[in-house]
N, C-alpha and C positions, 0 to 999 in steps of 0.2 A: 554574650546575650543572656546567658543563664545567670551570670553574676548580677546583671542589672535587675532581673526579676527578683532575685534574692534580696538585694538592697532595697528595692521598692517595697517588698513584703515586710522587711524589718522596720522600715520607716512607717509603714501603715500600722503595723502592730504597736509601735511605740506611741503613735498618736491616736490609737483606737478609742481610748476613754474620752479624749478631747473631742474627737469627731462625733461620738455618740451623744455627748452632752450638747454639742452644737445642733445636732439633728433634733434632739428632744426640745431644745429651746425654740427652734424654728417651728416645730409642730405646735407648740403652745402658742406662739405668736400668731400662727396661721389660724388656729382655732379661735383665738381671741378676736381677731379681725373679722372672721366670718360670723361670730356671735354678735359683735357690734353691728355689723351690716344687717343681720337678721332682725335684731331689736329695732334698728332704725326703720326697716321696711315695715315691720308690724306696727310701729308707732305711726308711721306715715299713713298706712292703710286705715288705722283706727281714727286718726284725725280727719282723713278724707270722708270716711263714713259718717262721723259725727257732724261734719260740716254740711254734707248733703242732707242729712236728717234735719238739722236745724234750719236749713233753707226752706223746707217744706212746711214749717209752722206758719200759722196765720200771724201776720204782723199788723200793727195798728197803722192805719192810713191817715196821714195828716194833709190838710189842705192849707195853702198859703194864699192870703188875700194880697194881691199886688195893686190894689186900688190906690193906695197912698203913693206908691212909686210912679204909677201912671199919671196921677195928677201932678206930681212933682215934675215929671218930664214935660208935661204939657205946659206947666207954668214957666219952665226954662225956655221953651220954644217961643213963647209970646213976648 
């Protein structure tokens, strides 16, 4: 049992630099993903705020005269 612990410790010690490098890389990747998610969230909130602000502006109202279409449909029925 003791020999297994010693062998495991030696193997862990031999791979320590590789494991530390892997941990640092994973930490950087995790931070990058969280940063991108945060930027996306802030961008989405900004876009939503701008969209709701622009909907409150007065818009020009246009009216359509359907008289020509009505007369055309009446002519088709006759």
